[in-house]
N, C-alpha and C positions, 0 to 999 in steps of 0.2 A: 299653621302653615309654615313650611320651611322657608328660610331666606333664599332668595334667588341668586344663583351663580350661573348666569346664562352663557358665559364664555370662559374658556380655559386657554391659556397660552402654552402651546406645546412647541418648544423650540421657536422657530421663526413663524409658526402658523398660529392663527387664532382659530379655535375650534368651538363651535356652538351656534347659537341663534344668529341667523342672518349671514353665516359664513359658509363657504364651500365645504362639502363633506370631506372629512379627513379619511382617506382611504389607506388602510394598512394591509400590506401583503404579508400574511403569516407564513414564513418559511418553516418555523417550528423545528421538527425533526425530519422534514422531507428532504434534507440534504443527505440523509443516510450515512452520516459520519464522514462525508467526502467534501473537502473544502472547495474543490473545483465545482461540484454541483451547487454548493452554497453560493459561489460567486456567479454562476450562471443564473440562479434564481434571483439574486440581487439585480443583475442586469435586466432580467425580464421585468421585474417590478418597476425599475426606473424607466425602461422603454415604454411600458404600458401606461405610465403617468401616475403610478401610485405615489402617495405622499411619504410613506415610510415602510420599512420592512421590520419584521419581528421574529426573534428567535426564542427558544426555551432554554433555561439553564437550571440544572439540578446538581446538587451534591449527592450523588447516587446512594452512597452508604448512609446518608441522613434521611433521605426521602423514603427509601425502601428498607424493609426489614431483611435480616440475613436469610430468613426462611423464604421470603419472596424472591430474593436474588438467586437463591439456589434452585428455584423451581425450574423443571425442565421446559425448555422452549427453543425450538429450532429457529435459527436466523443465520444470515451471512456471517455473523460474528462468533457463532458457536452453538452450544446445545443448552445453555441455561439462560434464564431471564437476565441474570447479572451481566453476562457477556454482551447481551443485546443492549442493556441500559448504558454500560460503560462505553460500548462501541459507538453509540449515538451522541456522546458528549464531546463537545469541543473544549479545549483548554485555553490557557493564556496565549500561546503561540497562534492558534487559529483565530481567536477573537481579535488579536492585534491585526491580523491580516484582513479580517472582516471589517474592522473599523477603518483601516486605511482604504480598502476597496470601496466602501460606501462613500467615503469622502471623495474618492476619484470620480465616481459616477454621480455624485451629488444627490444622494438620498439618505436621510437620517435612518438610524436603526435603534432598536431597543429590545427588551426581552421580558418575558414572563419568568419570574424567579420563584422557584418552588421551595426555597428554604432561605434562612437568614444569610448564610455564607454566600449563597449565589447572589443575593442583593448586593452585598459588599463587593463581590467580584465584578459584577456588571457596573457598579457605581464608579469604578476607576476610569471608565471610558466617557464619563460625563454625558450619558445618554439624555435625550430630551424629556423622557418620561419612563415610568415603569408600568408594566401590565400585571394585573392580578388575575390569575386564571380562575375559572369557575370552581375548580377543585380546591382552591386555596381560600375561598370566600369565608369559610368557617374557622380558619386558622388565625385566631386573634393575635398570637405572638408574631406571626409573619406579617399580618396587616400593620401592626405597630412599627415593626422594624422597617418595612417598606415605606411607610409614611415618614419615618424619621430620616430617610435618605434625602428628603427635601425637594423631590421632583413631583410634577403632576402625575396623577394616577388614572389609568383606564382599568375598570374592573368589569369582567364578565359575570353574569348572574345565572348561568345555566345550572340546572339541578339544585336550585335554591328556593326556599320559601320566602315569602315576604318578611316573616319574622327573622329569618337568618340574614336577609339583606338589611333590615332595620338595624340589627346588631352590628353588622359590618360597617354601615354608614355612621353609626354612633361612634365606633372606634376611629374611623378615618376622618370624620368631619366631612362636610360637603364643599369645602374649598378645594379648587384645583382637582376636581373629581369628575370623571365621565363614566357613566354606567351603560353597559351594553346588554340588551336582551340577547339571550342565547338559549339554544337547546342542545344539551350535551349528549347527542346520539350521533353516530358516525357511520354512514351519512344519515343526516336527519331527513325525516319525511316532511313533506310540505304541510300536512295537517298538524304537525307538532310545533311549528315555528312560532306561532302566537305573536306576530309583529305588533299587534295592538298593545302588548305589554310595554312597549317603548313609552307610550303616552302615560301609562300607569306609573312607571318609574319617574318620568319627568315631573308629573304632578305631585307625586308623593315626596320626592327628595329635592326638587327644585334645582336639578343639575342637568347639564347637557346629556342627552341619551343617544344611543345608536344601536347597532346590531352586529353581532358576530355570528356568521353563518357557517354551518357544516353540511348544508344540503348540496345536492348536485344541481347544476344549472345556475342561472343568474336572475331569473324573473323575480324571486322574492327579495333579493338584495336590491334590485332596482326599485321595487315597490317600497322597501324600507326607506330609501332616500326620498322618494316622493311623499312618504308619510312623515318626514322630518328628521330622519337619522342624521346626526351631525358627524358621526364617525362610523365607518364600516370596515369590518375585518373579515377577510376571507383567506383560507389556506391556498397556497399556490404550489404547483408542481410542474416539472418539465414534461411529465407523462403520467396520466392517471393509472396506467398499467404498471408503473414501477413498483418494486417491492417496498412495503412500508404500510403501517397501520393507518396513516392519515391520507395516503395518496388518493383513495377513492372519493374522499370528501373534499377534494381540492379542485381548484380551477387550473386547467392547463393554459398554455400561452395564448391561445385564441380566446379562451373564456375570460381571463383577467383583462385582456385588451378590450374586448367588447363591453365588459362590465364598466370599466372606467370611462369609456366612450359614452355609454348610455347614461351614466351618472351625470356627466358634464352636460349632456344634451338636456336632461331633465332639469338641471339647475338653470340652464339658459331659458327653458320654456316656462318657468314658474311665473315670471313677471312680477308686478307690484300690486296686482289686484284691482287697479283702477281701470274701469271699463272706458275705452276711448276708441275712436276711429284712428287707425294709423295711416301714415302718409301713403303706403303702398296699396291701401284699400280704396283710395279716392278714385283712381281711374276705373276700378272695378264697379264702384257705385254708378259711375257714368255709363258703364257698359251694360250692367245687368238690371238696374232699377227702371221701372216703367216711367216714361216721361210724364210729368205732372202728377205722379202718385203722391198722396199725402195721408198722414194718420188722422187728420182732422175730419 
């Protein structure tokens, strides 16, 4: 049996067993290369009560081959896939503004880094943790480099076998690690989500587990928290009809607001499991139970 690491400290928050769910608003590339949109999404996440926002960082020429970058692809940035990928990337100037803006609205931020140079780039901002995307779970070099940054890690497990997850956890160790069940389809269908896999991951690796969702709607994400997800990640957008590959699998302003509201209501509803009569039930007993009735 793995050793138990039931909680992880992510910045000022304790994440894990017995703690409120750590809700991450994934901005990702939904900013469409526009810093103003990024700031509006940060404000949305903060106003809705999310605990953090997340971006994605890539060194485009490292992550993608020259052939892939040259592939024809129409976008607002041009006619090739490379023009799209470079157009969606923020650099140092933009991330300095993002860092300052997040401090202003008092919400932490971090990123999923798709290559070693991106880890080093994001590390300069002293983020509270790093995210490892499902696509990077089998990249041993990147896993080692991200772990060496010395921050807690959140890793999604979409499109991954148990054997691949075993190997990734072997490389990372299970200290300061949170694993997220995920289905890497966009948008995901409800029958594909397999929320029960959270328990499988929790029992197998002995770490806090949660859920990263790419479905439409909020029902399954609310259910994940009721089932014990200690961390929940959902993409957010200003408008699901906006241009972009991830917009349709994202939650708009009303969706993310309702999701956080429902999560906190569920947490308040769970109680401690001790069956008791509460004080507000006492006058109801007097009103509804038959006088003189007894179980004897």
